[in-house]
C-alpha positions in Angstrom: 110.7 99.6 111.7 112.7 97.1 112.8 116.4 96.7 111.7 116.3 93.8 109.8 113.3 94.3 107.6 115.0 97.8 106.8 117.4 96.2 105.8 115.7 93.2 103.8 113.5 96.3 101.9 116.8 97.9 100.8 118.6 95.3 99.5 114.8 93.6 97.9 115.3 97.4 96.1 119.0 97.1 95.2 118.3 93.7 93.4 115.5 94.4 91.7 117.0 97.8 90.8 120.2 96.1 89.2 117.7 94.1 87.2 116.0 96.3 86.0 119.0 98.3 84.7 120.5 94.6 83.6 117.3 94.2 81.3 117.4 97.8 80.3 120.7 97.1 78.9 119.7 94.0 77.3 116.6 96.0 75.5 119.3 97.4 73.5 119.2 95.0 71.6 116.6 95.0 68.8 115.2 91.2 68.3 115.2 90.8 71.8 113.6 94.5 72.3 110.0 94.1 73.1 110.1 90.6 75.6 112.7 92.3 77.6 111.0 95.8 77.9 107.4 93.8 78.5 109.9 91.8 81.2 111.9 95.2 82.3 108.4 97.2 83.0 107.4 94.3 85.3 110.4 94.9 87.5 109.9 98.2 87.2 106.1 97.7 88.6 107.0 95.5 91.1 109.2 97.5 92.7 106.9 100.5 92.8 104.5 98.2 94.7 106.9 97.0 96.9 107.8 100.5 97.6 104.3 102.0 97.8 103.8 98.7 100.2 106.7 99.6 102.7 106.1 102.6 103.2 102.1 102.0 103.6 103.2 99.5 106.5 105.6 101.7 108.2 102.5 104.8 107.5 100.4 102.2 109.3 102.9 101.0 111.9 103.5 104.5 113.1 99.6 105.4 112.9 99.5 102.0 115.3 101.8 103.1 118.0 100.2 106.6 118.6 96.8 104.5 119.4 96.4 103.7 123.2 95.4 100.1 123.8 92.3 99.3 124.5 91.7 96.8 127.8 88.6 94.1 128.5 88.1 97.1 131.2 87.5 99.9 128.7 85.4 98.3 126.3 82.7 96.4 128.6 79.2 98.1 129.0 78.9 100.3 132.3 76.0 100.1 134.4 73.8 103.4 134.1 72.8 103.5 137.8 
């Protein structure tokens, strides 16, 4: 995986986790509990999808690196002489 992409994904995960913590702390207030709980849950679901998507993308990249490249000569039909 590219080092820049890894750094960006790490910063995004840390930022979203910090936002989830912030909203969790704010949810302690009784009047705002339901609204901020919904926002907190949305942030957590977004982080979950981000992590699952990044993991799937990295697995797909690894799978693609293991496959040999197909050239035009390999894909052309051969004569049955």
